[in-house]
C-alpha positions in Angstrom: 0.0 0.0 0.0 1.4 3.4 -1.0 1.7 5.8 2.0 2.4 9.5 1.7 4.3 10.8 4.7 6.1 13.8 6.2 9.3 13.5 8.1 9.7 16.3 10.6 12.9 17.3 12.4 16.3 19.0 11.9 17.8 18.7 8.4 20.5 16.1 9.2 18.0 13.8 11.0 15.4 14.0 8.2 18.1 13.3 5.7 19.1 10.1 7.6 15.5 9.0 7.9 14.9 9.6 4.1 18.0 7.6 3.3 16.8 4.6 5.2 13.2 4.8 3.9 14.2 5.2 0.2 16.9 2.6 0.4 14.3 0.2 1.5 12.4 0.8 -1.8 15.0 0.6 -4.5 12.4 0.3 -7.3 11.0 3.7 -6.6 12.1 6.6 -8.9 12.6 9.7 -6.7 12.0 13.2 -8.1 13.2 15.9 -5.7 12.5 19.6 -5.2 15.1 20.7 -2.7 18.4 22.5 -2.2 21.8 21.0 -1.5 23.1 17.5 -1.8 20.6 14.7 -2.6 19.9 12.4 0.3 20.6 9.5 -2.0 20.7 9.0 -5.8 17.5 10.4 -7.3 16.2 10.6 -10.8 16.1 14.4 -10.9 16.5 17.3 -8.5 15.1 20.9 -9.0 16.2 23.8 -6.8 13.1 25.5 -5.3 14.2 28.8 -7.0 13.9 27.1 -10.4 10.2 27.8 -10.7 10.0 26.7 -14.3 11.6 23.3 -13.6 9.6 22.7 -10.5 6.3 23.6 -12.3 7.2 21.2 -15.1 7.8 18.4 -12.6 4.6 19.1 -10.7 2.6 19.2 -13.9 4.0 15.8 -14.9 2.9 14.3 -11.5 -0.5 15.9 -11.9 -1.0 14.6 -15.5 0.0 11.0 -14.6 3.5 10.1 -13.5 4.1 6.4 -13.7 3.6 3.9 -10.9 6.7 3.9 -8.6 7.3 7.6 -8.9 8.0 9.5 -5.7 7.6 13.3 -5.4 10.0 14.5 -2.6 9.5 18.0 -1.3 12.8 18.3 0.7 12.4 21.2 3.3 8.8 22.3 2.9 9.4 25.7 4.4 12.0 26.6 1.7 9.9 25.1 -1.1 6.7 26.9 -0.1 8.6 30.2 0.3 9.5 30.0 -3.4 6.0 29.0 -4.5 3.1 30.1 -2.3 0.7 28.0 -4.3 2.7 24.8 -3.8 0.3 23.4 -1.1 -2.6 23.2 -3.5 -0.8 21.3 -6.2 0.9 18.9 -3.8 -2.4 18.3 -2.0 -4.0 17.2 -5.2 -1.0 14.8 -6.0 -1.1 13.4 -2.5 -4.8 12.9 -2.6 -5.0 11.0 -5.9 -1.4 9.7 -6.4 -1.4 6.6 -4.2 -4.3 5.1 -6.2 -2.0 4.9 -9.2 1.2 4.0 -7.4 2.6 7.6 -6.9 3.9 8.7 -3.5 4.5 12.1 -1.9 7.2 12.5 0.7 7.7 15.8 2.5 10.4 16.9 4.9 10.0 19.9 7.3 11.8 21.3 10.3 8.7 22.0 12.3 5.1 20.7 12.3 3.7 24.2 12.0 5.3 24.6 8.6 2.9 21.9 7.1 -0.5 23.2 5.9 -3.5 21.7 7.6 -5.1 20.6 4.3 -2.0 18.8 3.2 -1.7 16.9 6.5 -5.0 15.1 5.7 -3.1 13.2 3.0 0.1 12.6 4.8 1.2 10.4 7.7 3.6 12.1 10.1 6.8 11.0 11.5 9.0 12.9 14.0 12.6 12.0 13.8 12.9 12.0 17.6 11.6 13.6 20.9 13.0 17.0 20.1 11.5 17.0 16.6 8.1 16.2 18.1 8.3 19.5 20.0 10.0 21.5 17.3 13.2 21.9 19.3 16.7 22.1 17.8 19.3 19.6 18.8 21.3 22.2 20.8 18.1 23.2 22.7 18.7 26.8 21.7 15.0 27.3 21.0 13.6 25.7 24.1 11.1 27.5 26.3 9.3 29.2 23.4 5.7 28.3 24.4 3.6 30.1 26.9 0.2 28.4 26.4 0.7 25.4 28.8 0.3 23.0 25.8 2.7 20.3 24.6 2.7 17.1 22.6 2.4 13.9 24.6 3.2 11.7 21.7 1.7 10.9 18.3 -1.6 9.4 17.0 -2.0 6.4 14.8 -1.1 8.4 11.7 2.0 9.8 13.4 0.8 13.4 14.0 1.3 15.1 17.4 -1.3 14.7 20.1 -1.4 17.6 22.6 -2.2 17.9 26.2 -3.4 21.4 27.1 -3.4 21.9 30.9 -5.0 25.3 30.7 -8.3 24.4 29.1 -10.2 22.6 31.9 -12.0 25.1 34.1 -12.0 23.0 37.3 -8.3 22.6 37.5 -8.2 18.9 36.6 -5.8 18.4 33.8 -6.3 14.7 33.3 -5.4 11.3 34.5 -3.6 8.2 33.3 -4.1 4.8 34.9 -2.4 1.5 34.3 0.9 -0.3 35.0 2.7 1.3 32.1 1.8 4.8 32.8 5.3 6.1 33.6 6.6 6.5 30.1 3.4 8.2 28.9 3.3 10.6 31.9 7.0 11.5 31.5 6.6 12.1 27.8 4.0 14.7 28.6 5.9 16.3 31.5 9.2 16.4 29.5 7.3 18.0 26.6 5.9 20.7 28.9 9.4 21.3 30.4 11.3 21.6 27.2 8.8 24.0 25.7 7.9 26.2 28.8 10.3 28.1 31.0 10.1 27.8 34.8 8.8 31.3 34.8 5.7 30.0 33.1 5.3 26.5 34.6 6.4 24.9 37.9 5.8 21.3 38.8 5.0 19.7 42.1 5.5 15.9 42.2 3.9 13.4 44.7 4.8 9.7 44.3 2.8 7.9 47.0 3.9 4.3 46.1 7.6 5.1 45.9 7.4 4.0 42.2 10.2 6.5 41.3 8.0 7.6 38.4 9.1 11.2 38.8 12.6 10.7 40.1 14.4 11.6 36.9 12.7 15.0 36.7 14.2 16.4 39.9 17.3 18.2 38.4 15.1 20.4 36.2 14.6 23.9 37.3 10.8 23.5 36.9 10.4 21.3 39.9 9.1 23.2 42.9 8.8 20.2 45.2 8.9 16.4 45.2 7.3 14.1 47.8 7.4 10.4 48.2 5.4 7.9 50.2 8.4 7.1 52.2 8.5 10.7 53.5 7.3 11.3 57.1 3.8 12.5 57.9 5.3 15.7 59.3 6.6 16.6 55.9 3.3 15.9 54.2 1.5 18.0 56.8 4.0 20.8 56.2 3.2 20.7 52.5 -0.5 20.6 53.2 -0.2 23.9 55.0 2.2 25.2 52.4 -0.2 24.4 49.5 -3.1 26.0 51.3 -0.9 29.0 51.8 0.0 29.0 48.1 -3.7 29.3 47.3 -4.0 32.2 49.6 -0.8 33.9 48.3 -2.1 33.7 44.7 -5.5 35.0 45.7 -4.0 38.0 47.5 -1.7 38.8 44.5 -4.6 38.8 42.1 -6.8 40.8 44.5 -4.1 43.4 44.9 -3.7 43.6 41.1 -7.5 43.9 40.6 -7.6 40.7 38.6 -10.3 38.1 38.6 -8.3 35.2 37.3 -4.8 34.0 36.5 -5.1 34.8 32.8 -5.9 38.5 33.5 -3.1 38.6 36.1 -0.5 37.3 33.6 -1.6 39.9 31.0 -1.1 42.8 33.4 2.1 44.7 33.4 4.1 45.5 36.5 2.9 42.6 38.7 4.9 40.0 40.6 5.7 37.1 38.2 3.5 34.1 38.9 4.0 30.7 37.2 1.3 28.2 36.7 1.7 25.3 39.1 1.0 21.7 37.9 0.7 19.3 40.8 1.2 15.6 39.7 -0.1 13.1 42.1 0.6 9.4 41.6 -1.6 7.1 43.6 -3.6 9.8 45.3 -5.8 7.2 47.0 -2.8 6.2 49.1 -2.2 9.8 50.2 -5.9 10.3 51.2 -6.0 7.0 53.1 -2.9 7.9 55.0 -3.7 11.5 55.6 -7.5 12.0 55.2 -7.3 15.8 55.7 -5.2 16.0 52.5 -8.4 15.3 50.6 -9.7 18.7 51.6 -6.5 20.3 50.4 -6.8 18.5 47.0 -10.4 19.6 46.7 -9.5 23.2 47.5 -6.7 23.2 44.9 -9.0 21.7 42.3 -11.8 24.1 43.1 -9.4 27.0 42.6 -8.5 25.6 39.2 -7.0 27.8 36.6 -8.6 30.8 38.3 -5.5 30.7 40.5 -3.1 29.1 38.0 -3.0 25.7 39.8 -3.7 22.4 38.0 -3.7 18.8 39.1 -2.7 15.7 37.1 -3.6 12.4 38.6 -2.1 9.0 37.8 -2.4 5.6 39.5 -4.3 2.4 39.5 -7.6 4.1 40.2 -9.0 7.6 40.8 -9.7 8.1 44.6 -13.4 7.9 45.4 -13.0 10.6 48.0 -12.6 13.2 45.2 -15.9 13.9 43.6 -14.7 14.8 40.1 -14.9 13.6 36.6 -11.3 13.5 35.4 -10.6 14.2 31.7 -9.4 11.2 29.8 -5.7 11.0 29.0 -5.1 11.6 25.3 -4.3 8.4 23.4 -0.8 8.8 22.0 2.4 6.9 21.5 5.5 8.4 23.0 8.5 9.1 20.7 10.8 6.2 20.1 13.7 7.8 22.0 11.7 8.9 25.1 13.7 6.7 27.5 16.9 8.4 26.5 15.4 11.9 27.1 13.8 10.8 30.4 17.4 10.5 31.8 19.1 13.2 29.8 16.7 16.2 29.5 16.3 17.2 33.2 20.0 17.4 33.6 20.4 19.3 30.3 17.9 21.9 31.6 19.5 22.2 35.0 20.8 25.7 35.5 19.2 27.0 32.3 16.8 29.3 34.1 16.0 30.5 37.6 14.6 27.7 39.7 10.9 27.2 40.5 9.6 29.0 43.5 9.5 26.6 46.5 6.0 26.1 47.9 7.6 25.1 51.3 10.9 25.9 52.7 12.9 23.2 54.5 12.3 22.8 58.2 14.6 25.0 60.3 16.6 22.0 61.6 17.2 20.9 58.0 19.0 24.1 57.1 22.1 23.0 59.0 23.0 26.7 59.5 24.5 27.8 62.8 22.4 30.9 63.5 24.3 33.7 65.2 22.9 36.9 66.7 24.9 39.2 64.3 22.9 37.5 61.4 19.6 39.0 62.7 18.2 42.5 62.9 18.4 44.4 66.2 15.9 43.2 68.8 15.6 39.7 67.3 16.8 36.6 69.2 16.0 34.0 66.5 13.7 33.0 63.6 10.3 31.4 63.4 9.1 29.1 60.7 5.9 30.2 58.8 5.0 27.3 56.4 1.6 28.8 55.6 3.3 32.1 54.5 6.2 30.2 53.0 8.8 32.3 54.7 10.9 32.8 57.9 10.2 35.6 60.3 12.4 37.0 63.1 11.5 36.3 66.7 11.4 39.5 68.7 10.5 39.3 72.4 8.0 42.1 73.3 7.3 42.7 76.9 4.3 44.9 77.9 2.4 45.8 81.1 -0.1 43.0 80.4 2.3 40.4 79.1 5.2 40.9 81.5 7.2 37.7 81.7 9.0 34.9 79.9 10.0 31.3 80.2 12.6 29.0 78.5 11.6 25.4 79.0 13.2 22.1 77.9 15.1 19.0 79.0 18.8 19.2 79.8 21.1 20.0 76.9 18.5 21.8 74.7 20.1 25.3 75.0 18.1 27.0 77.8 21.1 28.8 79.4 22.5 29.8 76.0 19.1 31.2 75.1 19.0 33.2 78.3 22.4 34.7 77.4 21.2 35.5 73.9 18.1 37.3 75.4 20.4 39.3 77.8 22.5 40.4 74.9 19.5 41.6 72.9 17.8 43.4 75.9 21.1 45.2 76.7 20.0 47.3 79.7 18.6 44.7 82.2 17.5 47.2 84.8 13.8 46.3 84.2 14.5 42.6 83.8 15.2 39.7 86.0 16.7 36.8 84.1 17.0 33.6 86.1 18.7 30.4 85.0 16.3 28.2 86.9 13.0 28.9 88.8 14.3 28.6 92.4 15.7 32.1 93.1 13.7 35.0 94.8 11.5 36.7 92.2 11.0 40.5 91.9 7.4 41.1 90.7 8.3 44.7 89.9 10.4 43.6 87.0 9.9 41.6 83.8 11.0 38.0 84.8 12.3 35.3 82.5 13.1 31.9 84.0 14.5 28.6 82.6 12.9 25.4 83.7 12.9 21.7 82.8 9.1 21.4 82.6 6.2 23.8 82.7 5.1 22.8 86.2 8.3 24.3 87.4 7.3 27.7 86.0 5.4 29.8 88.5 1.7 30.2 87.5 1.9 34.0 87.5 4.6 33.8 84.8 2.7 31.1 82.8 -0.4 33.4 82.9 1.5 36.4 81.6 3.8 35.2 78.9 5.2 37.9 76.6 7.8 35.4 75.4 8.6 31.7 75.7 10.5 29.0 74.0 9.6 25.4 74.5 12.6 23.2 73.6 12.4 19.4 73.5 10.7 18.1 76.6 11.2 15.0 78.6 7.5 14.3 78.0 6.0 16.1 75.0 2.5 15.3 76.4 3.2 18.1 79.0 3.6 20.7 76.3 2.0 24.1 76.8 1.9 24.6 73.0 0.8 21.4 71.4 1.8 17.8 72.4 1.9 16.6 68.7 4.1 19.5 67.7 6.3 19.1 70.8 7.0 15.5 69.9 8.4 16.7 66.6 10.8 19.2 68.1 14.4 18.1 67.2 16.4 16.9 70.1 19.1 19.5 69.3 20.1 22.7 71.1 18.4 25.8 70.0 15.3 24.3 68.3 11.9 24.6 69.8 8.4 26.0 69.7 7.7 29.7 70.2 5.0 31.2 72.4 2.6 32.8 71.6 3.2 32.1 67.9 3.0 28.3 68.3 5.6 28.0 65.6 8.9 26.1 65.3 11.8 28.4 66.1 15.5 28.5 66.1 17.3 30.6 68.7 20.6 32.4 67.8 23.8 31.9 69.6 24.8 35.1 71.5 
């Protein structure tokens, strides 16, 4: 059966593909319109600028070239530039030629060069992954799209099939289920990454079954965060708060700019840059079963949808019943033949090519591994507090008033109570109005602001506990005795200087004096 086809890709790649295809059919007589050396011996070649010669050849094909004749349009963009009516003639030959044994073959550098009407009569073939996305081999023309659309593979005729994450109003981009989903998912995500800058698109990756489906993507600057099922509940809860904070942050930015949705915000000049965020969740049912409250977060993210520039893509063995949504079907497409090569290579090739994605959640304070010193902080501050909802760190400044007069530093031995007292003394400077006691047993002067250290809260005098202007709760012997929150107290690192702040109820790190 005669098959017309278009080979799309860089010149050298299309030349190699043509050589292989035509060598497999030695009985075919090839007539070429193109410039430069022939891909292999042909019966005749006409330069596209030779309009008389090209027209003579095309007329011959229209009138009835013999069976076995092949019309090769080598570099469609160049040929069409020389003859703007070329598409109509070639369309006619492509439509009626195969019935009489005549074939049309076209090469092009990009899919967009080929007229839609002509495509109906041609099968498509990308030379490789980069050609599928219209990207040069040196990646010099990456990040050219801004529409959140990319090819996920090709259809049964070899033409690109696109995933558009911006079109669905409820924020659900789509879902793919089945044991072989990894390659199809990564083909789509790599396509989005090679065509969109991190300034336009960020990715959040959640792999609940530790399948490593997303592992290869981590080096790319698009990745804002990556979670795995093996991560601790504390980290997931931290991201739950951070994602809820991200929704609020985006809403506030749009409200401040007077914009009703993400599209309007992106079109407005002078606003803070805001990338779309695509959150990919593999095996969401495992996440919801483990942390039921995360279902509410996913619902909130989905409800916000593209209005806030957040989209969700689900994959797994089944869509979780706890989420009441109809998920768009995954487009049927075959990934490019060299996708496995690019799964490993592309994220590293993109590393450092653009400013990294904005993190949704900062690392926990004790994971910074930074020795905090007083001279690193503004005057009046004794440490920093962690604000996961606001996605930032704030300084911890003790503020004593006539109503909230006192302070306490509580924790088991070795947690940094005495050091914190020295830091506080350094910050306060003039201690005339303060009584700082390293232990609760000394005589107390109620006319002054009193700060004591203690091993447990029951050692802190009630009048101090009831008038706390400032307190730090380090790791306790028994977290159940926490004045802040027993669950959070159990998560305080058993390291000097890390604790919970009062009244903020946030994790804090105290500076060395």
